[in-house]
N, C-alpha and C positions, 0 to 999 in steps of 0.2 A: 171579851178576851180575858183569859186568866193570866194573872201576874203571880209568879212564884218568888220565894226568897229562900235560897239554899235548897231549892228543889221542892219546897213545901208550898202549897197554895197560900197566897197572901191576900189577894184581892181579885175582884172581877170588875172589869171596865165594860160599860155599855154605852152606846150612842156616841162613840168617839168620832170626831170629824175624819173624813176620808180624803184621799187625793182627789182633787177636782172640786171639793167643797170650798165655800168661803170660810175662812178662819173666823171663829166667833170673836166678837168684841170682848175686851176684858180691860181691867185696870189692875195695875201693880204699883209698887213704890220703888223709886230709885234710891240711891245711897243718901240723898238729902231729904228723903221722906216725901218727895213730890210725887204726885200721881202721874203715871205714864199709861197711855192707852195704845191699843193696837194701831190706830190711825197715826199716832206720833212716830211709829217705827216703819211705816210703809213708804218712806221716801225713796226706797230702792228695794231690791230683793232682800228678804229678811230670813235669817237663820236663827231659830230659837232652839236652844239646848235646854232641856228640862231635866233637873236632877232632884232626887228626893231630899238630900241633906248635904249641903256643900262641905260639911265637916267630916264626911266619911271618905274612905280611901277611893272607892270607885268614882264617886261624884267629883272628888278633887281631881282625879286623873282625867276624867271626861272634860272637865272645865279647862284644865291646863292644856290638854291636847288640842281642843278646838281653838283656844286662845293662840297657840303657836301656829296652827295651820291657817287660820282665817286672816292673819296679818297680810298674807299675799293677795287677798281679794279686796281691793279697794272699792269695789262697786256693790258691796252688800252691807247691811246692818247686821250686827251679831249681838245677841243677848243671851244670858243664862238666867233662867228663872228657877227659884226654889222657894220653899215655904220658910226658909230662914229669915230672921229679921234683917233689916238694912244694916244694923250694927254688927251682927254676926257675919254678914257678907263682907263688910268693910274690914273686919278683923282678919278674915280669911285672905282677902286681897293683900293686906299689909304683910301677913305672914308668908305669903307666896311671892311677894314682890311683884304683884300684878297691878299695873297702873292704868292700862287703856280699856280693859274689859268692862262692859256694862252688866253688872249683876242686878237683877230686879227681884224684889221680894213679893211673894204671894202669901204673906203672913195672914192676910184677910180672906184668902182662899177664893177670891173672885175669879182668877185665871183658872184654877183647878175645877171649879164648878162650871164655868162657861165651856170648858173644853172636855169635861167629863174625865179628866185625868186625876182628879182628887181621889185617893184611896181612903174612903171614909173611916175605916176602922183605925187607921194609923194617922190620918191627917197629913200624909205625905203625898207628893205628886209622883205619878208613874214616870220612870225614866223614859225620855223620848226625845226625838229630834224632828224638827219641822223646817221645811223651806217654803216660804210664802212669797208669791210675786207681789209687785207693787200695787196690784189691784186687790190684794187680799185673798187670792186663790191659793189653796194648798197645792204645791207641785211635787212635794216629797214629804213622806212621814215614815218614821220608824218608831214603833213602841217596843221597847225591850221587854221581852216576856219574863226574863229572870233578872231580878233586881240587882244581883251581884255581877252581872255582865255589862260590858261597855257596848255602846252602839257600834255599828259598822261605819267607821270613819271614812273609809274609801268610797262607799256608796254615796255618802253625803257630799264629799268633795267632788266626786264625779258629777253629781247633780249640779253643783255650783259651777263647774267647768262648762256645763252645757248652756248656762244662762249668760 
């Protein structure tokens, strides 16, 4: 899959997990620097919002939008993953007055490599959204082909409404 940025080819993704696949195991760091694994998050349906850089406008918009919408869903776990450091993520949360959201850092690129979402030339993750059931199976995915576009929020929320 080709990823563009402002209409110009930016990266190519291969072997990205599909709907119906088991989501690959990964490790990331939480705001306290503690390791979090996929299995830690599968206590209920999981929504993973992946952004290239939390400190850019589209990534910030995506993160805030999901934070607002997901509050009404008590039966899901919601995380945002980026390659920003835990410190950068905490600073973003403080600046945006976000208190409940769980931002997870893939600074070590384990998540990006496991999912094949790491765009190697830039070291950034491809913008994407994943819904994973409590057994670890992917039930929805959207990989945004143009980095400057937001995901289709309505489709993701519709998927959550079906669970």
